[in-house]
Steps between C-alpha positions, in 0.01 A plus 500: 500500500636841408436768761549869449546751781433870471688759699551443870229630733516547874247388760612604845858378531463230233608559143329281246441467129148423377515186288300438185533153355503460125204266490256776601556668167326210326176604670503857371240579231726555198699179544812685378741431787776730374262796463338430837840479667581847367169631633585378849860611530746747360798309357745721689355383833494126431692248699470157342522227761557130442246353740585196713372152433601256770702213358560669163649851518806411705844655449587263213180584315547875555859493371417294190188711439711818504737350242209472256250770595561866582285773649438383855614741769484274802384158619319394813649172624273210593420520870732410781302359792581602852593197709403602849718566802714739292679217319622486143624223273758627249326300226195727534691811398732365230251616233547867600876510547609831344799343325266265310249771402714746305304481171170616649459669838289287731276591792470218756145409597422385853208278592422511869257615764719526810654845537817390683583242233429748221726760664778244538481395133458855364803622693700196389414581136598863561838387634542296178462823302128512419346842551144391421275218611150391403250356749284240329133555579375350177582130488166317478644146525289320765799361690619861543168680544366250754791596729393868475801579280489658155139575402383311808598799711292753304175448695687586822566870452561549873779238487648670194497835680659350813760325284590822316509702823761256632699449177535851355705651788722191525619442145800677357381472141470822309188380318222266608234386258196289539274393219210275429465337164157415367 
């Protein structure tokens, strides 16, 4: 799925980019996706993002993809799950190692619902050199959502607010993004 973000907006202390996924253009009346895309966004403000697909868009895919296709500005990595008790397996972060992602800048994506674990992982990624992180609130996969992670957390706006109130002051990242994908 190709996602396109317009210019960054601010809501309180959170900077975010509204996401429009390419498939919505198919539902517009004219059916001309290129024309409709121009109606929605000024080309000078576009950021073209390679969206994550768990199990497919790993570092190998992204590097080979960049050898053959141009025009993407950034990629969101498939999610890294928090493990609990502020632990981390090195195998979980090998996909976002900066030295392996030189062809296309990558933003790590974190899947988790425990603030302390999120803070631990976000700060670890920052220490690796990542200045941005994405909090996954969109994964609809039942094994994720049933644990109130990804889209499973969306009905609990009070938990999201509590989570953000705890996380925002504690992370050293310069940019924090959360998005839901429909």
